[in-house]
N, C-alpha and C positions, 0 to 999 in steps of 0.2 A: 210486163212478163218478160223474163229472160229468154234469150234464144237457147234452144236445146243444143245447138252445136256452135262452137266458137273456136277461133284460132288465137293463140297467145304467142307473141314474139318476145323472146327474152334477149336482152343485150347486156354484155359486159363491156362497157366502153373503155377504150384505151388508144393511145396515140402510137403504140408499137404494134399491138394486136387488138382488134375488136372481135370479141367472141359473140356468137349469137346462136340461138336455138329456137325451134318452133315446135309447139305441140298443138294437137287438136283435142278439144274437149267435147265429148258427146255424153250428155247427162252428167254422171259423176265419174266417168272414166276418161283418162287421158291417154292419148296415142302419140307416139313419137313421129314427127314429120322430118325434121332435119336439124343438124348442127354443123357449124362450120366457123371459119374465122376469116377476117380480112387482115392480111398481113401487110403492115405498113413499114416494116423495118428498112426496106430499101430506099425510102424517101427521106430526104433531109429537110425539106420545106414543111414547116409545121402547118401552114395554111393549106398546102396541097393535101396533107393528111386529113385535115378537117373537111375539105371538099369531098374527098374520097369516102369518108365516113358517112357524110350526108347522102351522097349518091348511092352508096351500097344499101343504106337503110331504106331509101326510096325504092330501090330495085326490089328489096325484100317485101316491102309493102305492096308494090304493084304486082308481084308474082304470087304472093301467098294471101293477100287481103286479110291481115290479122285484124281481129276485133278489138284487141287490147295489146298494149306494150308494157312489159315489166323491165325496168332498167336498174342495174346495180348503181347505187349512189356512191360517190367517191368517199373513201375513208379518210380520216384526218391523220395525215402523216407529218413527219418533221420537215420534209422538203417542200417548201412553198411553191417552187417552180413546177414540181411534179404534180402537185395538187391543182395548180392553175391549168396545166395542160390537160389533166384528166377531166376537170370540170368543163373545159371547152369541148372535149370529145363527147362528153355526156350531153352537153347543151346542143350540139349540132344533131346528134341522134334524136334527141327530144324534139327539136325543131322540125325534123323530117316527119315525125309522127304527128305533131301538132298541125303541120301544114296540110295533113290529110284527115284531120279531125278524129284521130284515134286517141282514145283515153290512155294516159300514161300513169303508171304507178312506180315510184322509186322505193327500193328496198336497201337497207343497210346490209353490207356483207355478212355481219353476224346473224341478222334475221334470216337471210337466205340459207346460210349454213345450218341454222337451227331448224328451219322448215324441212330441209332435206335429210339431215343426219340426226337431229335431236341434240346436236352439240354446236353451240355458236362459235366454238374455237376449232372446229374441224379443219383438217388440211384440204387443199384442192384435190388431192388424191382420194381422200375419204368421200368427198362430195361426188367426185366422178364415179367411184365404185358403186355408191348408193344409187346414182342415176342409172348406171348400167343395169343394176338389178331391177329397179322400179320400171324401167322402160324397155327391158329386154334388148339392150344394145349389144350387138355382137362384138364390136371392138370400140376402144376409146381412142380419141385423137392423141397425137404426140404432144401437142400443146394443150393445156387444160383450160385455156381461155374460152374455147367453144363450149366446154361443159359448164363453165361458169355462166355463160349466157343462157344455156338450157336450164340451169339451176334457177335463174331468175324467173323464167317462165313457169317452172314447176312450183316454185314458192308462191307465185301469184295464183296459180290454180288452187293450192292448199289454203290460201288466205281469202279466196273469193267468197263473198257472202258474210265475211266477218266485218264487224263495225269499223275497226281501225286497221288499215292495211298500209299506212305510210302516206306519203304525199301523193295526191291524186289530181291529175290535170285532164280535163276533157277538151280543152282548147285554149287558145291564147287568153280569152277572157277570164277563165277560171285560174290560169297561171298568174295573171296580173292581180286578180282579186286576192289570191293567197300569198302574194309576194309584194304587197304594197311598200314594205320597208326597203325593197331593192330598187324601187322606181322613184326617180326624182319628181 
């Protein structure tokens, strides 16, 4: 039996800005808790940025006790270095959740946009405005990375109970089982 009340942490990983948002789900209703960002622009050391992403994710877990984490999957761009950095940022955020036994689901950016606006090619601004309307947010943040994190949480809420929701990991064992091709 599913819990009647749960908290979903949504994360938009990045090595410049990590956006995140939290919603509470009671029955079939979602309620806004928080959205914010971790600004990493002032740090030059990539490894320090990864450490800070991990620590901030752990802080969010310890203070809000999310039942599930929804994370935006890196999109495939032309710049391999950017992809690698983004993948590392996503990996440390996932590792933080997995270290606390929290199930994680990845969503492609198009799937998140589609869930929020009905258009997989929507702009960040369109996604933010729709979230503002859905969750009765008084103001939107200057940077829209925070709303992207919140969008991942809302997308997960909309996809809960559906058979296919993306890649799902409930812990290290399930991650290893689903990624045998990545392990020597």
